N, C-alpha and C positions, 0 to 999 in steps of 0.2 A: 840252569835247569837241573834239579836233583836227579839222581839215578831213577827214583821211583816214577818220574814223569816221562821216562824214555820208553818208547814202544819196542817190545821184543828184546832179544838178546839177554834173556834173564840169567843164563848161566854165566855169561861174561860179567854182567853187572854184579851178580852175587860174589863172584871171585874177586873182583876189584874192591867191592865194599868190605869184604872180610879182610883182604890184604891191608886196606887202609886202617881198619880197626886194630889189626895186630902190628901195624907199622912194618909190614914185611914185604911191601911191593917194591919192585925193582925201579930204579930211576930212569930207565930208558925202555920205552915200549913202542911197538909197531902195531897199529890197528889196520887190518886189511879186510877188503871185501868190496862188494859192488857199490857203485855210486848211489847216494841218496838213501842209505839204510840206517844212518845214525852214528857213524864212526866219529865224525867231528863233534857231534853233540855229546857223545860219551866222553871224549877227551876233555871238553869244556866242563862236563859234570865232575870229572875226576879232579880237575884243577879247582873246582868249586869246593868239593868236600875236603880236600887237604888244606884248604885255607879258610874253611867255615869257622865263624866265631862261636857258633852254638850247634855243633854237629849232633845228630839224633840217631838213636838206635833204630835199625830198620831191617825188615825182612826182604826189602826190595820187592814188595808186592806191587807190581806195576799198575799204574792207572789204566793201562790198556791190556786186553786179554792176551794171554800166551797159551796157545793150544797145547793140551796134553801134559801140563806140568802143574803140580800143586806145591805150595810152600811147605816147609817143615822147619824145625828148630835149627837145623844146620845152616839155614839161609841167613841167620842173623848176622848183621854187619853194621856199618855206620854209613850215614848219608848226610848230605848237606841240608841245612834247615830251609834254605831257599829264601829266607826273609832278612837275614842280617845284612849289614852294610857291605861286607865282603862279598856275599853271594850276589847281592844286587849289582855291585860294580863289575863282577865277572860276567854276569848276564849281559851287561851293557858294553862289555869289552873295554872297560875303563880302569881295571885293577892294575896297580903299579907292578905287581909281581907276576902277572900273567900276560905273556906275549904270544899273539897269534900271527904266524907267518903264512901268507898265502900269495898265490900268483894271480895276475889278471888272466882273463880268458885267452887261452892259446899262448900264454906267456910263460917263460921259464922262471924258476926261482934262482936268482943269481947269487954269487958269492957276496955281493954288496948287501944283500938282505940277510945273509946268514951271519956275517961278522958281528952286527949289532946284537943278534940273538945269542951268540956265544958270549959276548960281553955281558949281556943281560943276565945270563945264567951264572956268571962268575961272582956276582955280588950277593951279599947276604940279603934275605927278604926284607923289604922295606915296610910293608904293612901286614903281611901274612906270615905263614910258616914255611912256605916253599915257593921258590921261583919256578914258574912253569913256562916251558916253551913248547907250543903246539905248532907243528908244521903240517898244514893241510896240503893235499895233493903233493906229497913228498916225492912222488915219482917225477915231478917236474923240476926237481933240483938238478942243476947242471953238475957235471963231473967235478968241476972245481969247488962248487958249493958242498957237495958230498964229502970231498976230500978234506975240506976245511972243518967239517962237522965231526969227522972221525974221532979226533982226540977227545972232544967233549963227550961223545957217546961211550968211549972206552973208559974214561975216568971222569964221570960227571961230578960236579961239586956236590957235597953232602946234603945241601939244602935245595937242590934243583931237581926238576923232573922234565924229561924230554918225551914227548909223544909225537910220533910220526904217523900220519894218516895217509893211506894210499889205496887206490883201486887197482894199481898195477905194480905190486911190490917186486915183480921179477925184473923191472927196469932199474931198480936200485942196485948199487954196488953190493957184491956179496959181503964185503967187509962191513958195510952199513947194516945189512940184514942180520949178520951174525952177532952183532952187538945189541940187538933189540928183540926180546921175546915177542912172538907174534900172537895177536888175538884175532881170530878169524870171525868176521861178522857175515852172516848169511842173509839172504833176502828175507824181508818181512812177509808174514802171511797176509792174505787179503783181509782176514778178520782184524788183525792188528792195525793195518792201514785204515780200514773203514772206521775203526773206533777213534783214531786220531782225527779223521776228517769230520766226524760227527761232533766230537768233544771240543776240538780246537778251531775248526774252520766252518762251523755252522752249516754243514751238509745235512740234507735229509738222509735217513737211513738207506733209502733206495738209491739215491745218487751216490752215496758213499760206497755202497757195495758194487755198483756198476763201475765206478772209477777205480776202486781198489783192485777189482778183478783184472783190469787191463794195465796195471801199473808195473807189472813184472817184478814185484817185490820191493819197489823203490818208493818210499814215502815222498821224496822230492818229485819224482815223476808224477805221482798222484796229485800233489799240491799244485804243480805247474800245469796240470792238464786242464783243458777246457771241457767242462762237464757235457755240454751239448755235443762236442766233437766225439767224446768217448762214447756217448750213447748212440750216436749215428754209426760209429765204427762197429759197435756190437750188433746193431741191427743188420748191417751189411754182412757181418760174419754169420749171424743166424740164418739169414736168407741164403747165403752161399752154401752152408752145410746142408740145409734142407733141400736145396736144388740139386746139389751133387748126389744126395742120397737117391734121387730118382733119375739122375743123368745116365742115359743108356747109350750115348753116342759121343764121339769126339766133338762134334759140333755143339752139343749142349754143354759139354764141359768147358769148351772155349768161351761160350756165352757166360758161364759163371766167372771165368777169369776176367772178362770185361767188366762185370759187376764189381769185382774186387778193386779195380783201379778206376772205376768211373767216378767222375766228379759231379756233384750237384752244383750247377752253375752259380746259384745265388749264395750258397754256403761254402763251397770249396774252391771257388774260382781262382783264388790267389795262392792256394796250397800246392806245393810241388808234389809230383806223383809219389816220390819217396816218402814224404812226410804224411801223405794220405794213406799209403799202404801199411806203414809200420804199425799204427794203432789197430788197424784191422787184423793184421797178423797176430798181434798180442791178444786181441779179442778171440780169435780162432783158437789160440793156445788155451786160454782160460775156459772156453766152452768145451773143447775136446776133453780137457781134464775133468770137467764136471760130468760129461757124458760117461766117461769111464767109471767115475765114482758112482753115479746114479745107477748104472747098469748092475753094479755089484751090491750096493747097499740099499738102493731103492728109496732113499729118503733125502731130504734137502737140508739137513742140519749142518753139513760140512761143505755145502756147495758155495762157490764164489758167486754164482748166478742163480741163486735160489728162486728168484722171481720168474725164471724161465722154465718152471717145472713142466708145463705142457709141452714146450718145444723140446726139452731134453728127453722127455718120455718118447716123443716121436722119433728122435734121432737114435735112441737105443735100438729101435727095430731094424735100423740099417747099418749102424756102426757097432760091430762086435768088438771085443777087447783087442783082437789082432789089428783091426782096421783103425781103432783109436790110437793104439801105440804107434803104428806106422804113420798115421796122419800127424800125430803130435811131433814125432821126429822130423817129418817133412816140413812142417810149419816152422819148427825151430831152425832148421837149415835155411829156410827161406828168409827168416828174420835176420839171421846172421849175414846172409848174402847182401841183403838190402841195407841193413843198418851199419854193418862193419866193413863190407867190401864194396859198397856203392854200386851194386849190380843194378841192371836195368829193371825197374819194377814190373813192367809189362811182360818181359821175358820170364821173370821169376813167377809171376802170377800164372802164366801159361803152363809153366812146368808144374806148379803146385797143384793145380786142379786135377792133374792126372795122377797125383799121389794120394789124394784124399778119398 
């Protein structure tokens, strides 16, 4: 996949593209950022462009929208053609000079996997211009594997490229991080995610916007999501916020908490409380954000839930900016407690309804 087909991260893609054109990029790189936002895809695109048989001049005008940024002549760089034999083989992970190192789920990357990668990088390219080693989830490297990799990162062969990809770079050895310039990838915008879903995954515009709004900036989360479940989660979030707007007693607020964790027997029977609450919390975050924007701007052009215009209008009567900010922070804390700390969903829901 060429740079131009990657959603978001335009400044990073432009920087890499121009560096390749000038042959000035460093041979060891560290791509860091949240899961599912395109770090690995960008690493593969970089391997593709440095080995492309027919590279093309490009402004990296992404196929997907990037809010608030226009192209200019300084963005000119080079991109892979995406059509030559080399590009096709890299896309299929069959190129002799491009090695992807990855772990299994919940498995470490051991030194036995790294030694062949180091050996791979030491040879001259077989069919391309550079030997590329991409280590996905590099934070899963064992200490022994990281130590073995240090020498290659410090003095990489002249025709090799190492790209480490990590969502938790702080778990890497300081000596590893110090040898790799970091490129920080942020979450994708709902518009960027929705555009990918429509263009590449046959989503309707409405379903794409609903799914993207609850994806927490992760394209992978959006692609993996069940559209019906996301839609139901948003419906619950809307009902909860509207009910809380009129809740004038602890009893009514606790009733809202029960709605947040309530299962629909036919649809949610097999889902754990935790997995049921997380998408509903994400939907709350998205809607509260839109309420804040709507109350200030009064239009739906930048809203993630633009189809909820009437509901958002009703919410602005009860949720002023202070309440929105406090509520957004509370939902974020609740999401962290459930998703990262494995807190009891019902206790979290009971706490949350008194914060909104």
